[in-house]
C-alpha positions as CSV (number, residue, x, y, z in Angstrom):
1,X,0.0,0.0,0.0
2,X,1.4,3.4,-1.0
3,X,2.1,6.2,1.5
4,X,-0.8,8.2,0.0
5,X,-3.2,5.3,0.5
6,X,-2.1,4.8,4.1
7,X,-2.5,8.5,4.7
8,X,-6.0,8.4,3.3
9,X,-6.9,5.4,5.5
10,X,-5.7,7.3,8.6
11,X,-7.6,10.4,7.6
12,X,-10.8,8.3,7.0
13,X,-10.4,6.5,10.4
14,X,-10.2,9.9,12.1
15,X,-13.2,11.2,10.0
16,X,-15.5,8.4,11.2
17,X,-14.0,8.4,14.7
18,X,-13.3,4.7,14.9
19,X,-12.4,5.2,18.6
20,X,-16.1,6.2,19.3
21,X,-17.1,2.6,18.6
22,X,-16.6,2.4,22.4
23,X,-20.1,4.0,22.8
24,X,-22.1,1.0,21.4
25,X,-19.6,-1.9,21.3
26,X,-19.8,-2.7,25.1
27,X,-23.6,-3.0,24.8
28,X,-23.2,-5.3,21.8
29,X,-20.9,-7.5,23.8
30,X,-23.4,-7.4,26.7
31,X,-26.1,-8.6,24.3
32,X,-23.7,-11.5,23.2
33,X,-23.0,-12.5,26.8
34,X,-26.6,-12.4,27.8
35,X,-27.4,-14.6,24.8
36,X,-24.5,-16.9,25.6
37,X,-25.9,-17.8,29.0
38,X,-28.3,-20.0,27.0
39,X,-25.6,-22.1,25.3
40,X,-25.9,-25.5,26.9
41,X,-22.8,-26.7,28.7
42,X,-20.9,-23.4,28.2
43,X,-22.9,-20.5,29.5
44,X,-21.1,-17.9,27.4
45,X,-20.5,-17.1,23.8
46,X,-17.6,-18.7,22.0
47,X,-14.6,-16.6,21.4
48,X,-15.1,-16.7,17.7
49,X,-18.6,-15.4,18.0
50,X,-17.3,-12.5,20.1
51,X,-14.7,-11.7,17.5
52,X,-17.3,-11.7,14.7
53,X,-19.6,-9.5,16.8
54,X,-16.7,-6.9,17.2
55,X,-16.0,-7.0,13.5
56,X,-19.7,-6.6,12.6
57,X,-20.1,-3.7,15.0
58,X,-17.1,-1.7,13.9
59,X,-17.6,-2.4,10.2
60,X,-21.4,-1.5,10.3
61,X,-20.7,1.7,12.3
62,X,-18.0,2.6,9.8
63,X,-20.4,2.2,6.9
64,X,-23.0,4.5,8.6
65,X,-20.5,7.2,9.6
66,X,-18.8,7.3,6.2
67,X,-22.2,7.5,4.4
68,X,-23.2,10.3,6.8
69,X,-20.0,12.3,6.1
70,X,-20.5,11.8,2.3
71,X,-24.1,13.0,2.1
72,X,-23.4,15.9,4.6
73,X,-20.2,17.1,3.0
74,X,-21.7,20.2,1.5
75,X,-23.6,21.1,4.7
76,X,-20.5,20.5,6.8
77,X,-18.5,22.8,4.6
78,X,-20.9,25.7,5.5
79,X,-20.7,24.9,9.2
80,X,-17.7,26.5,11.0
81,X,-17.7,23.7,13.5
82,X,-17.4,21.0,10.9
83,X,-15.8,22.7,7.9
84,X,-12.4,21.3,8.8
85,X,-13.6,17.7,8.5
86,X,-11.6,15.7,5.8
87,X,-14.3,15.7,3.0
88,X,-15.3,19.4,3.1
89,X,-11.7,20.5,3.7
90,X,-10.5,18.4,0.7
91,X,-8.1,16.2,2.7
92,X,-10.1,13.1,1.6
93,X,-11.7,12.7,-1.8
94,X,-15.3,11.5,-2.3
95,X,-13.8,8.6,-4.3
96,X,-11.8,7.4,-1.3
97,X,-14.8,7.9,0.9
98,X,-17.0,5.7,-1.2
99,X,-14.1,3.1,-1.4
100,X,-13.8,3.0,2.4
101,X,-17.6,2.6,2.7
102,X,-17.5,-0.3,0.3
103,X,-14.6,-2.0,2.1
104,X,-16.4,-1.6,5.4
105,X,-19.7,-3.0,3.9
106,X,-17.9,-6.0,2.5
107,X,-16.2,-6.7,5.8
108,X,-19.5,-6.5,7.6
109,X,-21.1,-9.0,5.1
110,X,-18.2,-11.4,5.4
111,X,-18.4,-11.3,9.2
112,X,-22.1,-12.0,9.0
113,X,-21.3,-15.0,6.7
114,X,-19.0,-16.2,9.3
115,X,-21.9,-16.9,11.7
116,X,-23.5,-19.0,9.0
117,X,-20.3,-20.8,8.0
118,X,-18.9,-21.5,11.4
119,X,-21.9,-21.6,13.7
120,X,-24.8,-22.5,11.4
121,X,-26.7,-19.3,12.1
122,X,-28.0,-17.7,8.9
123,X,-29.9,-14.8,10.6
124,X,-26.9,-12.4,10.5
125,X,-26.4,-12.7,6.7
126,X,-30.1,-12.7,6.0
127,X,-30.5,-9.4,7.8
128,X,-27.1,-7.9,6.7
129,X,-28.3,-5.6,3.9
130,X,-31.5,-4.4,5.7
131,X,-29.3,-3.5,8.7
132,X,-26.9,-1.5,6.5
133,X,-29.8,0.3,4.8
134,X,-31.4,1.2,8.1
135,X,-28.1,2.5,9.5
136,X,-27.5,4.7,6.5
137,X,-31.0,6.0,6.6
138,X,-30.3,8.3,9.6
139,X,-28.3,10.7,7.4
140,X,-31.5,11.4,5.4
141,X,-34.0,11.7,8.3
142,X,-32.5,15.0,9.4
143,X,-33.9,16.5,6.3
144,X,-37.5,15.8,7.1
145,X,-38.1,14.9,10.8
146,X,-37.1,16.4,14.1
147,X,-37.2,13.0,15.6
148,X,-34.0,11.9,13.7
149,X,-32.2,11.6,17.1
150,X,-34.5,8.6,18.0
151,X,-33.9,7.1,14.5
152,X,-30.2,7.3,15.2
153,X,-30.8,5.7,18.6
154,X,-32.8,2.9,17.0
155,X,-30.0,2.4,14.4
156,X,-27.2,2.0,17.0
157,X,-29.5,0.0,19.3
158,X,-29.6,-2.7,16.7
159,X,-26.1,-3.7,18.0
160,X,-27.1,-5.5,21.2
161,X,-30.1,-7.1,19.6
162,X,-28.1,-8.2,16.6
163,X,-25.4,-9.6,18.8
164,X,-28.0,-11.6,20.7
165,X,-29.5,-12.9,17.5
166,X,-26.1,-13.9,16.2
167,X,-25.1,-15.8,19.3
168,X,-28.4,-17.5,20.4
169,X,-31.5,-16.4,18.4
170,X,-34.0,-18.7,20.1
171,X,-33.4,-17.0,23.5
172,X,-34.5,-13.5,22.3
173,X,-37.2,-12.2,24.6
174,X,-38.2,-9.3,26.9
175,X,-34.7,-8.7,28.2
176,X,-33.5,-8.2,24.6
177,X,-36.2,-5.7,23.9
178,X,-35.5,-3.7,27.1
179,X,-31.8,-3.6,26.3
180,X,-32.5,-2.3,22.8
181,X,-34.9,0.3,24.3
182,X,-32.2,1.4,26.8
183,X,-29.5,1.9,24.1
184,X,-31.9,3.7,21.7
185,X,-33.0,6.2,24.3
186,X,-29.4,6.6,25.6
187,X,-28.1,7.5,22.1
188,X,-31.1,9.7,21.3
189,X,-30.7,11.6,24.5
190,X,-27.0,12.5,24.1
191,X,-27.4,13.2,20.4
192,X,-30.0,15.8,21.3
193,X,-27.5,17.3,23.7
194,X,-24.8,17.3,21.0
195,X,-27.2,18.9,18.5
196,X,-27.6,22.0,20.7
197,X,-24.3,23.2,19.3
198,X,-25.8,23.5,15.8
199,X,-29.1,25.2,16.4
200,X,-28.4,28.2,14.2
201,X,-26.8,26.2,11.4
202,X,-29.7,23.7,11.4
203,X,-32.2,26.5,11.1
204,X,-30.3,28.1,8.2
205,X,-29.9,24.8,6.4
206,X,-33.5,23.8,7.1
207,X,-32.4,20.7,8.9
208,X,-34.7,19.1,11.4
209,X,-33.5,18.6,15.0
210,X,-35.2,18.9,18.3
211,X,-33.0,21.8,19.5
212,X,-33.7,23.8,16.3
213,X,-37.4,23.1,16.3
214,X,-38.2,23.3,20.0
215,X,-35.4,25.4,21.3
216,X,-32.7,24.2,23.7
217,X,-34.9,24.2,26.8
218,X,-37.5,21.9,25.3
219,X,-35.0,19.7,23.6
220,X,-32.9,19.2,26.7
221,X,-36.0,18.3,28.6
222,X,-36.7,15.5,26.1
223,X,-33.1,14.4,26.4
224,X,-33.5,14.1,30.2
225,X,-36.8,12.1,29.8
226,X,-35.0,9.8,27.4
227,X,-32.3,9.1,29.9
228,X,-34.8,8.4,32.6
229,X,-36.3,5.8,30.3
230,X,-32.8,4.4,29.9
231,X,-32.5,3.8,33.7
232,X,-36.0,2.2,33.9
233,X,-35.3,-0.1,30.9
234,X,-32.0,-1.2,32.4
235,X,-33.7,-2.0,35.7
236,X,-36.1,-4.1,33.6
237,X,-33.2,-5.9,32.0
238,X,-31.7,-6.7,35.4
239,X,-35.1,-8.0,36.7
240,X,-36.0,-10.1,33.6
241,X,-32.5,-11.5,33.1
242,X,-32.1,-12.2,36.8
243,X,-28.8,-10.3,37.2
244,X,-27.1,-9.7,40.5
245,X,-25.3,-7.2,42.7
246,X,-22.5,-6.3,40.3
247,X,-25.1,-5.5,37.6
248,X,-26.9,-3.2,40.1
249,X,-23.6,-1.5,40.9
250,X,-23.0,-0.8,37.2
251,X,-26.6,0.4,36.8
252,X,-26.2,2.9,39.7
253,X,-23.0,4.2,38.3
254,X,-24.6,4.6,34.9
255,X,-27.6,6.4,36.4
256,X,-25.3,8.8,38.3
257,X,-23.2,9.5,35.2
258,X,-26.2,10.2,33.1
259,X,-27.5,12.6,35.7
260,X,-24.1,14.5,35.7
261,X,-24.2,14.5,31.9
262,X,-27.6,16.2,31.8
263,X,-26.7,18.6,34.6
264,X,-23.5,20.1,33.0
265,X,-25.2,21.3,29.8
266,X,-27.6,24.2,30.1
267,X,-29.6,26.2,27.4
268,X,-27.2,28.8,25.9
269,X,-24.1,27.3,27.5
270,X,-22.7,24.4,25.4
271,X,-19.1,24.7,26.6
272,X,-19.3,21.3,28.2
273,X,-21.1,19.5,25.4
274,X,-18.0,17.6,24.3
275,X,-17.4,16.5,27.9
276,X,-20.9,15.3,28.1
277,X,-20.9,13.7,24.7
278,X,-17.5,12.1,24.4
279,X,-16.2,11.6,27.9
280,X,-19.3,10.9,30.0
281,X,-20.9,8.6,27.4
282,X,-17.7,6.6,26.9
283,X,-17.5,6.1,30.7
284,X,-21.2,5.2,31.0
285,X,-20.9,2.5,28.3
286,X,-17.7,0.9,29.5
287,X,-18.5,1.0,33.3
288,X,-22.0,-0.3,32.9
289,X,-21.3,-3.1,30.4
290,X,-18.1,-4.2,32.2
291,X,-20.1,-4.6,35.5
292,X,-23.0,-6.4,33.7
293,X,-20.7,-8.8,31.9
294,X,-18.7,-9.4,35.1
295,X,-22.0,-10.2,36.8
296,X,-22.8,-12.8,34.2
297,X,-19.4,-14.4,34.3
298,X,-19.3,-14.5,38.1
299,X,-22.6,-16.2,38.1
300,X,-21.5,-19.0,35.7
301,X,-18.2,-19.8,37.3
302,X,-14.7,-20.3,35.6
303,X,-14.4,-19.4,32.0
304,X,-13.8,-22.5,29.8
């Protein structure tokens, strides 16, 4: 690979913020471990299944983020906050963007095929294209609905449900639905907070977001309600999945962190949005999922 190609890949990885996979990946792994409890004689997913879940998660997110950057390139160029992104700034060509999107999509499909080939589970490959289409659809919803934040939440919330389906489809039930609801509302809530930075630009560009339509006060109120639903849904997951003390500890930590996240952003003062969006949410995801997975592993005994 030439130096120019390597440089383009690095720029692309920064553009789609591969490191931000930390937001949803822990929840995908939690879905896999909850499903794995139903594997007879093992009580946890196989390591190969976990590897495929990680590849699917990162590849699918890369497809969605790249598509979003491509279709929003002109809008980003007119927004001072985003004008320096690789595509509007000309540091990455549209051709390379589409190439990276294609590579990510192929990798996702191959990983889905892996579940069929190695584990006899065809559901991931059957649903691969519908999932990619749904993920990319978020970029278009901003043009016609103020509820695009919840569409984004539903797109990312596919990850724990998809991981559950990939590991043990017959065990999908109420706990799965509650986990999906929790992730959807969590993502929607912090996306609303993040969108408060672009109220003026969204109004100029005629883009639909809750902050631009309702104003920051009303939008932040909805974000807080969404995060209350997150905590209630996660309580439901704990009850229906019969999880224990370590899970409760992680849930309490997540609830406190969500409370802090909502408390540090106020209408008209968005200086702490990045702290709320990037730092707090990364910590919420890692702390909660680590505690929940630890609870599952402690309950089943030594790892085989």
